[in-house]
C-alpha positions as CSV (number, residue, x, y, z in Angstrom):
1,M,11.0,-19.7,-4.6
2,I,7.5,-20.8,-3.6
3,D,6.8,-21.2,0.2
4,S,4.1,-23.9,0.5
5,G,3.1,-22.7,4.0
6,A,2.7,-19.1,3.0
7,T,0.8,-20.2,-0.1
8,A,-1.6,-22.3,1.9
9,F,-2.1,-19.4,4.3
10,I,-2.8,-16.9,1.6
11,L,-5.2,-19.3,-0.2
12,I,-7.2,-19.5,3.0
13,C,-7.0,-15.7,3.6
14,T,-8.2,-15.1,0.0
15,A,-11.3,-17.2,0.6
16,L,-11.9,-15.4,3.9
17,V,-11.9,-12.0,2.3
18,M,-14.1,-13.2,-0.5
19,L,-16.7,-14.2,2.1
20,M,-16.7,-10.6,3.3
21,T,-18.5,-9.4,0.1
22,P,-21.6,-11.5,0.6
23,G,-21.2,-10.6,4.3
24,V,-21.6,-6.9,3.3
25,G,-24.7,-8.0,1.3
26,L,-26.3,-9.7,4.3
27,F,-25.4,-6.8,6.5
28,Y,-26.9,-4.2,4.2
29,G,-29.8,-6.5,3.3
30,G,-30.8,-6.7,6.9
31,L,-30.7,-2.9,7.3
32,V,-33.1,-2.0,4.4
33,R,-36.8,-2.5,4.1
34,R,-37.9,-6.1,3.3
35,K,-38.9,-5.2,-0.3
36,N,-35.3,-4.4,-1.0
37,L,-33.5,-7.2,0.9
38,I,-32.8,-9.4,-2.1
39,S,-31.6,-6.3,-4.1
40,M,-28.9,-5.4,-1.6
41,I,-27.6,-9.0,-1.4
42,A,-27.6,-9.2,-5.2
43,L,-25.7,-5.9,-5.6
44,A,-22.9,-7.4,-3.5
45,F,-22.7,-10.5,-5.7
46,I,-22.8,-8.3,-8.8
47,A,-20.0,-6.2,-7.5
48,F,-17.8,-9.2,-6.9
49,A,-18.5,-10.7,-10.3
50,L,-17.9,-7.4,-12.1
51,V,-14.6,-6.8,-10.4
52,S,-13.4,-10.4,-10.8
53,I,-13.6,-9.9,-14.6
54,Q,-12.3,-6.3,-14.7
55,W,-9.4,-7.3,-12.4
56,V,-8.0,-10.0,-14.7
57,L,-8.5,-8.0,-17.8
58,C,-6.9,-4.7,-16.7
59,G,-7.4,-3.9,-13.0
60,Y,-4.5,-5.9,-11.6
61,S,-2.1,-4.4,-14.2
62,L,-3.3,-0.8,-13.5
63,A,-2.7,-1.4,-9.8
64,F,0.5,-3.4,-9.9
65,G,2.1,-2.8,-13.3
66,T,5.2,-0.8,-13.7
67,D,4.8,2.7,-12.2
68,I,3.9,5.6,-14.5
69,H,4.8,8.9,-12.9
70,G,3.6,7.7,-9.5
71,L,0.0,7.7,-10.6
72,I,-0.9,4.4,-12.3
73,G,0.5,1.1,-13.4
74,S,1.2,0.1,-16.9
75,L,-0.8,-2.5,-18.9
76,E,2.0,-5.0,-18.9
77,Y,-0.1,-7.5,-16.9
78,A,-3.3,-7.0,-18.9
79,F,-5.2,-10.3,-19.4
80,L,-2.8,-11.6,-16.7
81,Q,0.1,-11.7,-19.2
82,G,3.3,-12.7,-17.3
83,V,1.3,-13.6,-14.1
84,G,2.0,-17.2,-13.5
85,M,2.4,-20.0,-11.0
86,G,5.9,-18.9,-10.0
87,G,6.7,-16.0,-7.6
88,D,8.5,-14.8,-4.5
89,G,7.0,-16.7,-1.5
90,I,3.6,-17.1,-3.1
91,P,2.6,-17.6,-6.7
92,D,2.0,-14.4,-8.6
93,L,-1.5,-15.7,-9.6
94,L,-2.4,-16.1,-5.9
95,F,-1.2,-12.5,-5.1
96,A,-3.5,-11.3,-8.0
97,A,-6.4,-13.3,-6.6
98,F,-5.8,-12.0,-3.1
99,Q,-5.8,-8.4,-4.3
100,M,-8.9,-9.1,-6.5
101,V,-11.1,-9.9,-3.5
102,F,-10.1,-6.6,-1.9
103,A,-11.3,-4.7,-4.9
104,G,-14.6,-6.6,-5.1
105,L,-15.3,-5.9,-1.4
106,A,-14.6,-2.1,-1.9
107,L,-17.2,-1.8,-4.6
108,A,-19.8,-3.8,-2.5
109,I,-19.3,-1.3,0.3
110,V,-20.1,1.6,-2.0
111,T,-23.6,0.2,-2.6
112,S,-24.5,1.7,0.8
113,G,-25.0,5.1,-0.9
114,V,-27.6,3.9,-3.4
115,A,-29.6,1.4,-1.3
116,E,-33.2,0.9,-2.4
117,R,-33.0,3.1,-5.5
118,I,-30.4,2.3,-8.1
119,K,-30.9,0.5,-11.5
120,I,-28.9,-2.6,-12.0
121,S,-27.8,-1.6,-15.4
122,S,-26.5,1.8,-14.1
123,F,-24.7,0.1,-11.3
124,V,-22.9,-2.2,-13.6
125,V,-21.6,0.7,-15.7
126,F,-20.8,2.8,-12.6
127,G,-19.0,-0.2,-11.0
128,L,-16.7,-0.8,-13.9
129,L,-15.8,2.9,-14.2
130,W,-15.3,3.3,-10.4
131,T,-13.1,0.2,-10.1
132,T,-11.0,1.4,-13.0
133,L,-10.8,5.1,-12.3
134,V,-10.9,5.2,-8.5
135,Y,-9.9,1.8,-6.9
136,D,-7.1,0.8,-9.2
137,P,-5.2,4.1,-9.0
138,L,-5.5,4.1,-5.2
139,A,-4.2,0.6,-5.0
140,H,-1.3,1.6,-7.1
141,W,-0.5,4.6,-5.0
142,A,-0.3,2.6,-1.8
143,W,0.9,-0.8,-2.8
144,G,2.0,-0.7,-6.5
145,G,4.9,1.7,-6.1
146,G,2.9,4.9,-6.6
147,W,3.4,8.3,-5.1
148,A,2.0,7.4,-1.6
149,A,4.4,4.5,-1.3
150,Q,7.3,6.6,-2.5
151,L,6.3,9.3,0.1
152,G,6.4,6.7,2.9
153,A,2.7,6.7,3.8
154,L,1.6,3.6,5.6
155,D,-1.4,1.5,4.7
156,F,-1.0,-2.1,5.7
157,A,-4.2,-3.6,4.5
158,G,-6.4,-1.0,2.9
159,G,-7.4,1.9,5.2
160,T,-7.1,4.4,2.4
161,V,-7.4,2.1,-0.6
162,V,-10.6,0.2,0.5
163,H,-12.2,2.1,3.3
164,I,-11.7,5.8,2.8
165,S,-12.3,5.4,-0.9
166,S,-15.5,3.4,-0.5
167,G,-16.9,5.5,2.3
168,F,-16.4,8.9,0.6
169,S,-17.4,7.4,-2.8
170,A,-20.7,6.2,-1.2
171,L,-21.3,9.7,0.1
172,A,-20.6,11.2,-3.4
173,L,-22.9,8.7,-5.0
174,A,-25.7,9.4,-2.5
175,L,-25.5,13.1,-3.2
176,V,-25.9,12.5,-6.9
177,I,-28.7,10.0,-6.8
178,G,-30.7,11.8,-4.2
179,K,-32.7,10.7,-1.1
180,R,-35.0,7.8,-1.0
181,L,-38.7,8.5,-1.4
182,G,-40.1,9.4,1.9
183,F,-36.7,9.7,3.6
184,G,-37.2,11.7,6.8
185,G,-41.0,11.4,6.7
186,H,-41.6,7.7,6.7
187,G,-40.3,4.9,8.8
188,M,-37.3,3.0,7.2
189,E,-36.5,0.6,10.0
190,P,-34.3,-2.4,9.3
191,N,-36.3,-5.4,8.2
192,N,-34.1,-8.2,9.7
193,I,-31.6,-7.3,12.5
194,P,-30.5,-11.0,13.0
195,L,-29.5,-11.1,9.2
196,A,-27.5,-7.8,9.7
197,L,-25.8,-9.3,12.7
198,L,-24.9,-12.4,10.7
199,G,-23.5,-10.2,8.0
200,G,-21.5,-8.4,10.6
201,A,-20.2,-11.6,12.0
202,L,-19.0,-12.7,8.6
203,L,-17.2,-9.4,8.2
204,W,-15.4,-9.8,11.6
205,F,-14.5,-13.4,10.6
206,G,-13.3,-12.5,7.1
207,W,-11.3,-9.5,8.4
208,F,-8.7,-11.9,9.9
209,G,-7.8,-12.9,6.4
210,F,-8.1,-9.3,5.2
211,N,-5.5,-8.1,7.7
212,A,-3.4,-11.1,8.6
213,G,-3.2,-12.1,5.0
214,S,-1.7,-8.7,4.1
215,A,1.6,-9.9,5.7
216,L,1.8,-12.3,2.6
217,A,3.4,-14.9,4.8
218,A,2.5,-17.1,7.7
219,D,4.8,-15.4,10.2
220,G,4.9,-13.2,13.3
221,L,3.7,-10.1,11.5
222,A,0.6,-12.0,10.4
223,A,0.1,-13.1,14.0
224,N,0.3,-9.5,15.2
225,A,-2.1,-8.4,12.5
226,F,-4.5,-11.2,13.5
227,I,-4.6,-10.3,17.2
228,V,-4.8,-6.5,16.8
229,T,-7.7,-7.0,14.4
230,N,-9.7,-8.8,17.1
231,I,-8.7,-6.4,19.9
232,A,-9.7,-3.3,17.9
233,A,-13.0,-4.9,16.9
234,A,-13.9,-5.7,20.5
235,A,-12.9,-2.3,21.7
236,G,-14.9,-0.6,19.0
237,A,-18.0,-2.7,19.7
238,L,-17.9,-1.9,23.4
239,A,-17.2,1.8,22.9
240,W,-20.2,2.3,20.5
241,L,-22.3,0.1,22.8
242,C,-21.5,2.4,25.8
243,A,-22.0,5.6,23.8
244,A,-25.4,4.4,22.5
245,W,-26.3,3.3,26.1
246,V,-25.7,6.8,27.4
247,R,-28.1,8.2,24.8
248,G,-30.7,5.5,25.3
249,R,-30.6,1.7,24.8
250,P,-27.6,-0.4,23.9
251,G,-28.8,-1.7,20.5
252,S,-27.3,-4.7,18.9
253,L,-26.8,-2.9,15.6
254,G,-24.7,-0.3,17.3
255,M,-22.5,-3.0,18.8
256,I,-21.8,-4.6,15.5
257,S,-21.4,-1.3,13.8
258,G,-18.8,-0.4,16.5
259,A,-17.0,-3.6,15.8
260,I,-16.8,-2.8,12.1
261,A,-15.6,0.7,13.0
262,G,-12.7,-0.8,15.0
263,L,-11.9,-3.2,12.2
264,V,-11.8,-0.4,9.7
265,A,-9.5,1.7,11.8
266,I,-7.0,-1.1,12.6
267,T,-6.8,-2.1,8.9
268,P,-4.0,0.4,7.9
269,A,-2.3,-0.1,11.2
270,A,-2.4,-3.9,11.6
271,G,1.2,-4.4,10.6
272,F,2.6,-1.4,12.4
273,V,1.1,-1.2,15.9
274,S,1.2,-3.3,19.1
275,P,-1.7,-5.3,20.5
276,M,-2.1,-2.7,23.4
277,A,-2.3,0.1,20.9
278,A,-5.3,-1.6,19.2
279,I,-7.4,-0.9,22.3
280,P,-7.5,2.9,22.0
281,I,-7.5,2.7,18.2
282,G,-10.6,0.5,18.2
283,A,-12.4,2.4,21.1
284,V,-11.8,5.8,19.6
285,A,-12.9,4.6,16.2
286,G,-16.1,3.4,17.7
287,L,-16.8,6.8,19.1
288,V,-15.7,8.7,16.0
289,C,-17.9,6.7,13.7
290,Y,-20.9,6.9,16.1
291,G,-20.5,10.7,16.1
292,A,-20.2,10.7,12.3
293,L,-23.5,8.7,12.1
294,L,-25.2,11.2,14.4
295,F,-23.9,14.1,12.3
296,R,-25.2,12.4,9.1
297,V,-28.6,11.9,10.6
298,Q,-28.8,15.5,11.9
299,R,-27.9,16.9,8.5
300,G,-30.5,14.8,6.7
301,L,-28.0,13.0,4.5
302,D,-29.3,9.8,3.0
303,E,-26.1,7.9,2.7
304,S,-28.3,5.1,3.5
305,L,-26.3,2.4,5.4
306,D,-23.5,4.6,6.7
307,A,-20.5,3.5,4.7
308,W,-19.3,7.1,5.0
309,A,-19.6,7.3,8.8
310,I,-18.0,3.9,9.4
311,H,-15.7,3.2,6.5
312,G,-14.9,6.7,5.4
313,M,-14.4,8.4,8.8
314,G,-13.1,5.2,10.4
315,G,-10.6,4.9,7.6
316,I,-9.4,8.5,8.1
317,F,-9.0,7.9,11.9
318,G,-7.2,4.6,11.2
319,A,-4.7,6.3,8.8
320,L,-4.0,9.0,11.4
321,A,-3.7,6.5,14.2
322,T,-1.2,4.5,12.2
323,G,1.0,7.7,12.1
324,M,0.6,8.0,15.9
325,F,0.9,4.4,17.2
326,A,3.3,2.8,14.7
327,V,6.4,1.2,16.3
328,A,9.5,0.2,14.5
329,A,9.8,-3.1,16.5
330,I,6.7,-4.4,14.6
331,G,6.6,-2.7,11.2
332,G,10.0,-1.0,10.9
333,V,8.6,2.6,11.2
334,D,8.0,4.7,14.3
335,G,5.0,7.1,14.6
336,L,4.4,10.2,16.6
337,F,4.3,8.5,20.0
338,Y,7.7,7.0,19.4
339,G,9.5,10.1,18.3
340,N,8.6,10.4,14.6
341,P,6.0,13.2,14.2
342,G,6.8,13.3,10.5
343,Q,5.0,10.0,9.9
344,L,1.7,11.5,11.1
345,L,2.1,14.3,8.6
346,L,2.6,11.8,5.8
347,Q,-0.6,10.0,6.9
348,V,-2.5,13.3,6.9
349,V,-1.3,14.1,3.4
350,D,-2.2,10.7,2.1
351,A,-5.7,10.7,3.7
352,V,-6.5,14.2,2.4
353,V,-5.5,13.3,-1.1
354,V,-7.5,10.0,-1.1
355,V,-10.6,11.7,0.3
356,A,-10.5,14.4,-2.4
357,Y,-9.7,12.1,-5.2
358,S,-12.2,9.3,-4.4
359,F,-15.1,11.8,-3.6
360,G,-14.4,14.0,-6.7
361,V,-13.9,11.3,-9.2
362,T,-16.8,9.3,-8.0
363,F,-19.1,12.4,-8.1
364,A,-18.0,12.9,-11.7
365,I,-18.6,9.3,-12.7
366,A,-22.0,9.3,-11.0
367,K,-23.0,12.5,-12.8
368,A,-21.9,11.1,-16.1
369,V,-23.8,7.8,-15.7
370,D,-26.8,9.7,-14.5
371,A,-26.8,12.0,-17.5
372,V,-26.4,9.2,-20.0
373,M,-28.6,6.4,-18.7
374,G,-30.1,7.5,-15.3
375,L,-28.9,6.1,-12.0
376,R,-32.3,5.8,-10.4
377,V,-35.3,3.5,-10.8
378,T,-38.7,5.1,-11.4
379,E,-40.8,6.3,-8.5
380,E,-43.2,3.4,-9.1
381,E,-40.4,0.8,-9.0
382,E,-39.0,2.4,-5.9
383,Y,-42.4,2.3,-4.2
384,V,-42.9,-1.4,-5.2
385,G,-39.4,-2.3,-4.2
386,L,-36.3,-3.3,-6.1
387,D,-36.7,-7.0,-5.3
388,I,-39.8,-7.3,-7.5
389,A,-39.1,-4.3,-9.9
390,Q,-35.5,-5.2,-10.7
391,H,-35.3,-9.0,-9.9
392,G,-38.8,-10.3,-10.2
393,E,-38.4,-11.9,-6.8
394,S,-39.6,-11.4,-3.3
395,V,-39.0,-12.5,0.3
396,R,-41.8,-14.8,1.4
397,V,-42.5,-15.3,5.1
């Protein structure tokens, strides 16, 4: 039976989440040098277009088809066979579309690891392989009846599926492709901070659809997910701002990065924790991710735009925080602080497996693509900038 109110709500949420992908492009585009601004925005659009086609051909079925040994879905829904306008609450087609925009966003986040140095052709091949071999299985594990769901691990809106996977995949990809020319020796300051802030604002805005929409109904659970999303973002922004202030000046990029850290951490917990729990979750996430960024810089790792520090580490903390702060009155499951320490253990197991799988498989995919066709542009193209070298376009002032 189709619920028209729920359907309208999820249609809106799907559009909101779609907007997050160009939001990532704008955020990343503002953080790179001007000669690569167009390239980063274009990679986000390419990611969304690629995944949109892959999802309807096989991705949706691999994620939500009949479970095969807890690992992957069958191909019963390939080419959207049997996915129609009917459904339980919302049309099956709408559910497929809602999940599609999540997958597109995840691949866009991964571009952090290859900013300013990847060939478009190689990214296309990598993106198709990554979505099929990494994202789709993870989505099945958590939401399609796979082993994580059977175990009882909680992931309301994608803490493991989207954020841990994309963050650690970006790290693996960065290690394979290597550092940017001049990294550590030449200045690589952001070219357009207002553009990055605009991208961050679009992410914050779209995240309401990301989390509240995961209730799949216009109800109290969606309202809870909505408010905890905003609270965690605000707490993360203020925590990172204060931490950066102690070390120097309270930069605007740190503030918006802290907000995104809070948003990442609350994502798996949004349907399981109370509004007051969102304050410590967001605040601690801001500090954890800020610390991870400092560690990355100290180690000289060129995971260029910090998807690992914010999405990867923030996703891990969010998964663990879900196991600590979950309360049965909201999501039907209690966590550590409400007398169920076993839930935290389940979250640890889930997070560890997702980290190992996403990093390991991504590393293997990147190595294979690099061996066959090369991941990286030439030194001359990198020096000139990918806007001109790859797109034949440039930003004119």
